[in-house]
Each structure stands twice: as C-alpha cells, then as structure tokens.
N, C-alpha and C positions, 0 to 999 in steps of 0.2 A: 426497498425490496423487502417484502414481508417474509418472515421466517417460514420455512417449510418443514415437514416431518423429517426429511433427510438431513436437515441442518443439525438436528440434535446429536447425531452420531459424531459429527465434527466437533461440536461444542464439548461433548464428553471426552473425546480424544484429546482435545486441547487441554482440558483440565487435568487429565491423567499425566500428560506430558509435563505440565507445569510442576506437579508435585513430585514426580519421580526423577526429574533431572536436577533437582536441588537436594542438598544435604538436609533432609527432613526425616524425622523418625516416623516409623510406620503408623503409630497411633495418630500423629498429627496429619499424616497423609490421608488416613481414613476419615478423620474428622472434616478435613477440607473438602474431600469428595462428597461426603454426606451433606455438607452445607451447600455445595454446588447443586446436588440433586434436589434439595429443598427449594433452592432458588429457581431452578428450571421448572419445578412443579407448580410454582406460583407466579411465574413470569407472564407478562402481557404478551400474548402471541401476535399482537399487531406490531410489535417492535421488529427491527431488522435483526438479522443474525449477528451483525457487528455490535449493535447496542446490547444484545443479550451477552455476547462475549465480554463486553466491557464490564457487565455486572458480575459474571462468574469469575473474571480475573480479579476484580476488586474483592470478592468474597474470599478467594484463595489467598491473596496478599494479606488481608486482615487476619485470616485464620492462622497462617504459618509465620506471620511477622517478617516477611521478606518484601521489600519495596520493589525490587526489579527481579522478577522470576526468570527472565531470559538473559541475564547479564552475560553469562559465559557464551551462550549461543551467539549473541550479538557481537562479542569480541572476535569470535572465530569468523563470522560472516564478513565483518569489516576487514579483517586482516587478509582474508582470501581475496575479496573483491579488490582491495587496494593493490594487491600484488599484480593485478591485471590492468592497472590504470594506463600504462603506456601502450599496451597491446590494444586496449579499447580505443584509445586516441587514433591509433593507426587504422583500426577497423572502421572508424567513423569516416575516413577519407576514401574508403574503397567502394564507393558508389557515386555515380554522377549526380544522383539526387541526394544531396547532403541532408536535407530535412527528413526525408523518408528513412535514411540510414540512421540518423540520430534517434528518431522515434523507435525504430526497431531495437536499437541498442538499449535504450531505456526500458522498453517492454521486456526484452530478454532478461534483464536483471530481476524482473519480477518472479523468476523461478526461485529466488532466495526466500525461503519460507520455513517455519518450524512445524507446520501442520500439514500442508497439502502436498509435500514432496517427499520422496524417499531418497536413497543414496544416488548421487549423480556427480558427473564430472562437470564442474561449472563452465570451464572454457569450451569444452566439447559441446555443451548445450547452447552456449552463446553462438558459436560458429554455425551450428545447425539452424538455430532460430532465425538469424539474420538473413538466411537464404529464403525464408518464407515470404509470401505476400502478406501484407497487413490485412487482417479481416476487419469487418465492421463498417466498411464503406465511409470512413470518416476523413480520409486523407485530403481530398480536394476541398472539402468544407473547412478543414483546419488551415489549409494554405490560404484560403480567402480570409478567414478570421484573423490569422496572424498578420496579414498585410494591412488590415484595418485597425488593429489594436495597438495601444501604446505600451502595453506590458502584459505579462502572463502571470497569473496566480497558479502556482504549482503545488498541489497537495501531495506531500510525500507519503511514502509507504514504509517499507522495511529498511532496517540497517543493512548495509552491504549494497543494497539497491541504490543507496545514495551515491555511490561511486559511479554507477551507470548513469544516473540522472545528471551528475556533474559533467560527464563527457558530452551528453546531449546538450546541456545548457551552454557549454563552451562553443558549440556550433551555431548558436542562435545570435541574431543581431537585434535583439529586443530585450529590454530589462525584464528580469524574472524575480518574482517574490516567492520564496520557497517556504511553505508552511509545514511545521512539525508539531508533534504532540507536546504538551506542557508537562508531561510526566510519563514514566515508563509503563507501557501496557503491551503485552505480548512482545514481539520483536520490532515494534514500530520505532521509527526514528524520532529522537528528541533533539533539543537544541545542541546538547553535548555531542550527539552522534553526527549531526549536520556539520558542526565545526570540525570534528575529527576528519570528515570526508572532504574538507576544504570548500564546502558549498558557499561559505561566506566570501570566497574569493571570486565567485562568478555570479552570485545572486544576493539579494537581501533576504535574510532568514528571519522569519517571524514564528511565534507560537500561536496555536489555535485557542489556547486557554482550556483545552479539554484533555482528559486522559483516555477517552474512549477510542477504540479502534475505528478507523474510518474518520469521517468528518460529520458529526452530529451537530448541526448548526445551533440548535437551541441549547446545547451544552457548551458552546464556544463563548469566548469573551465578547462583549459588546464591540470592542475594537475590531476583532476578527470578523464578526458578522457584518460590520459596516464595510470592511475591506472586501469581503466576498460580494456584497451587494453592488459595490462600485466597480468591480472587475468586469471586463467585457469578454475575457477569454480565460478559461480555467482548465488546467490539465489535472484530472482526477486519477491518481496512480493506484493501481492494485484493486483487489477484490473488495476489501472492506470499504474503500472509498466509493466503489460502484454501488455496493449495497446501501450506503447511506446517502448517496448523492444522485440517485437515478431519477429523481423528480424535480431537479433544479434547472431544467431548461436547456436550450440550445447552446448556450455559452460554455457549457461543460463538455469536455472531451475525455472519454474514459480510455486510459492507456494501461493495458495489462496483458498478462499471459493467462490463458484459460487453464485452471487447475482444479476445477470443480464441475461435476456433471450437471448440477443445477444451473450454474452460470452458463455452461455450454448450451443448454437448451434455451435459456432465456435470451441470450445474445444471438444464438444461431451460428456458433462457430465451433469447430472441432476442438476436442481436448488437446492441449499443448500448443494451440495456435496463439499468435500475437494479434492483439486487437487494438484498433483505434476507432472508437464509436462515438458519434455525437449524441448528446442528450436529446430527448424528445421535446418538442415545443411545449411551453406551459399552456394550460387550458385557459 
C-alpha cells in the first residue's frame, strides 16, 4: 500500500508521541523531530506508510539513544490485556461458530494501539466489537483454506494484542507459527513479548529478522522469507501488516480493526469495524 498525503499526519503524530512520552530533554526532542522531518522530506514516496514509519522510528531511536521507545506503553497494554485472559476464554465459547468468534476476539484486540486510538475501556470495546459481523467477506474462504492447510503462519501485531491472539489460537486444531519482530519498533510484539503472553504454549514462535513495522519481506531474514514462501495460509494481523502485505496473494488473510480513514476507504469497511479480508490473486 503506497503512502498517501494523509499518512504524513499520522507519521508526524507518531514521532511526537515517541519523543514526548519518554524522559528526553527538550533540546533532544526538537533535534529528533527535526531529523524526522528531514527524513520525511527525502523519503521515497513509493514506500508503504509502515516502511516509512520504520525509518522515522529508527531515526528517533538513534537521535535520543533509547532502544525501545514504547517500553512503558507495552508493559501497560500487556498487563491490562492479561487481566482479561480468563474472560476472553469464556467469551470464545459464547458463539456456536467457534472459528468466527475466535477471529472476532483476535481482531477486537487490534484496538490496542499507541497512535490510532484515544481513551477507551478495553473490555467494553471488546464486548461491543464481537457483536459485529466480520467485514471483508473473507470468512468462508478462510474456512476452506484452513481445512486444506497443514499449518498457519500468523504475523503478529501489537503487544497486548498477543493475549487476544493466544485465545484465538487456543481454539484452533491446526499448528500455528507465530511471527514477531526481531527488535523493538513502535509497540509491535517481539520474542520477549510473545513469551510473556504465553504464545509459546500454543504455537511455535519465530522472528522475522526485521525491526520494521508490518512485514517487509525483503527486510526479513532468508529463513523467514523461505517460511513465508512455503506457507499456504497466512494470517496478517493489524494495519501495518496490511500495508506491507497487500500484494502477496490469496493465501494471506488480513485480520484487523479499522482505525484509519484511508484504510476504511481502501478496504470498503466502516471505521471501527472488524475485518477478515482475503488478499487479491497474484497477477
């Protein structure tokens, strides 16, 4: 998904959040933001928003000397989501269609975000969200694919969301390979975060080899690229994964909550809706 003019507002907001929520002196904050502006002024506009976010996040990390800019936000998100683990497991049983309910629960967790959401009550949002119909017309195709596949490659998104993914994976009768970032970027899940969520108890956890938001295949390790190539069914979780994986074919299913007007228009689903959408056929 190519960057659009509206995306720059979010990229700048993301940068401001990163420098102002850390204990950084004003002079260094200003220097970091000026470096971000220079980066944006010279960036290749054929890149995806997530690839650009990866660059601006790297610039901020290097300028301020902090490896994990969202460490405290991630701790808070994880703790809050973990407190609902038992409730989520009960919720997963409250639909005769266990697969659909699991998908909804996982997608509902996509509300956890440091950029695209304001103040909200997490459990209230989850309960409201799972009452929705899944948008994107991908459910029946996913049923067919999962019945024909030997495993699922699951591309993780944010910390906290990992708890919701775990509950969904617990309902599946198919092996899952759960892919996380190889280093901290935004509030994306790393190996440490996946282990803290207990994902290793329900799936095999692997690293992509990349620190970029989303899944930028050419930035991933050779091992992960081979794993992706060999996979017949991929769940691509969240907006950044959609932005970077939207041209990878029909084996990819995008699972997310719409939090961005650009994505709402592109996917054709209302703001706030839960989506399961199959990727388009390769040319």
